[in-house]
NUZAVO-749832 format. One record per residue (C-alpha): residue number from 1; y, x, z; chain; residue in one letter. Coordinates in nm, 2 decimals, decimal comma, always signed. Each point is the difference from the previous one (the first is absolute). Layout:
REM NUZAVO-749832
seq:py:px:pz:mol:type
NUM:Y:X:Z:A:A
...
REM end
This chain:
REM NUZAVO-749832
seq:py:px:pz:mol:type
1:-2,67:+1,95:-1,55:A:M
2:+0,21:-0,15:+0,27:A:D
3:-0,03:-0,36:-0,15:A:L
4:-0,40:+0,05:+0,02:A:I
5:+0,01:+0,11:+0,35:A:L
6:+0,24:-0,33:+0,08:A:L
7:-0,25:-0,21:-0,16:A:L
8:-0,30:+0,15:+0,19:A:F
9:+0,18:-0,05:+0,30:A:I
10:+0,10:-0,37:-0,06:A:F
11:-0,34:-0,05:-0,14:A:T
12:-0,16:+0,14:+0,33:A:L
13:+0,26:-0,22:+0,20:A:A
14:-0,08:-0,27:-0,14:A:A
15:-0,38:+0,00:+0,05:A:F
16:+0,02:+0,13:+0,35:A:L
17:+0,23:-0,28:+0,07:A:G
18:-0,24:-0,27:-0,13:A:F
19:-0,28:+0,15:+0,17:A:E
20:+0,16:+0,02:+0,35:A:L
21:+0,14:-0,37:-0,03:A:I
22:-0,31:-0,14:-0,12:A:A
23:-0,19:+0,12:+0,33:A:K
24:+0,23:-0,15:+0,24:A:V
25:-0,15:-0,30:+0,18:A:P
26:+0,16:-0,34:-0,06:A:S
27:+0,12:+0,01:+0,39:A:Q
28:+0,25:+0,28:-0,08:A:L
29:+0,17:-0,10:-0,30:A:H
30:+0,30:-0,16:+0,16:A:T
31:+0,05:+0,26:+0,23:A:P
32:-0,04:+0,28:-0,32:A:L
33:+0,25:-0,23:-0,19:A:M
34:+0,26:+0,00:+0,25:A:S
35:-0,02:+0,35:+0,06:A:G
36:+0,01:+0,06:-0,37:A:S
37:+0,29:-0,20:+0,00:A:N
38:+0,19:+0,18:+0,23:A:A
39:-0,06:+0,32:-0,19:A:I
40:+0,11:-0,17:-0,32:A:S
41:+0,32:+0,01:+0,17:A:G
42:+0,06:+0,34:-0,10:A:I
43:+0,00:-0,09:-0,35:A:T
44:+0,30:-0,21:+0,05:A:I
45:+0,17:+0,33:+0,15:A:V
46:-0,10:+0,21:-0,31:A:G
47:+0,09:-0,26:-0,22:A:A
48:+0,37:-0,04:+0,16:A:I
49:+0,01:+0,40:-0,03:A:I
50:-0,13:-0,04:-0,38:A:A
51:+0,31:-0,27:-0,08:A:A
52:+0,24:+0,19:+0,17:A:G
53:-0,04:+0,34:-0,17:A:V
54:+0,35:+0,09:-0,15:A:D
55:-0,10:+0,17:-0,33:A:D
56:+0,20:-0,28:-0,23:A:N
57:-0,30:-0,10:-0,16:A:S
58:-0,02:-0,37:-0,05:A:W
59:-0,38:+0,00:-0,05:A:L
60:-0,05:+0,17:+0,37:A:T
61:+0,21:-0,29:+0,13:A:T
62:-0,18:-0,29:-0,17:A:V
63:-0,34:+0,17:+0,11:A:L
64:+0,09:+0,04:+0,32:A:G
65:+0,16:-0,33:+0,07:A:T
66:-0,35:-0,15:-0,15:A:A
67:-0,19:+0,21:+0,23:A:A
68:+0,19:-0,12:+0,31:A:V
69:-0,04:-0,39:-0,13:A:V
70:-0,35:+0,07:-0,07:A:L
71:-0,09:+0,17:+0,32:A:A
72:+0,17:-0,24:+0,23:A:T
73:-0,19:-0,30:-0,17:A:I
74:-0,32:+0,20:+0,08:A:N
75:+0,11:+0,06:+0,35:A:V
76:+0,12:-0,33:+0,05:A:V
77:-0,27:-0,22:-0,17:A:G
78:-0,27:+0,24:+0,21:A:G
79:+0,13:-0,09:+0,32:A:Y
80:-0,01:-0,36:-0,09:A:L
81:-0,34:+0,02:-0,08:A:V
82:-0,10:+0,18:+0,31:A:T
83:+0,20:-0,25:+0,20:A:D
84:-0,22:-0,30:-0,17:A:R
85:-0,32:+0,17:+0,06:A:M
86:+0,09:+0,06:+0,35:A:L
87:+0,13:-0,38:+0,00:A:G
88:-0,37:-0,06:-0,05:A:M
89:-0,14:+0,11:+0,31:A:F
90:+0,23:-0,17:+0,22:A:K
91:-0,11:-0,30:+0,20:A:K
92:+0,09:-0,35:-0,15:A:K
93:+0,21:-0,23:+0,22:A:D
94:-0,16:-0,32:+0,08:A:S
95:+0,32:-0,18:+0,05:A:G
96:-0,04:-0,02:+0,37:A:K
97:+0,24:+0,18:+0,23:A:E
98:-0,12:+0,14:+0,35:A:T
99:+0,22:+0,12:+0,25:A:K
REM end
């Protein structure tokens, strides 16, 4: 019964997430992505806690370490993409300096 409830919640969250993101105007994608990357930093904290659990299990340590690595890649990659997207809105320098 618990598994069915968890699958229902996962399916509902996936459906609602897709519907909400699909309705976001293109002008808001960059700020939304930046905000979600900041929130994703919380994933790193949870992964560090999972990796540091002292239960004498190598599986917990391996999965926790993998979670730290993957969460870090996710956050850093998201910030790089956001920075590149914001760079597209900067004015191009024509090579002339004005003082």
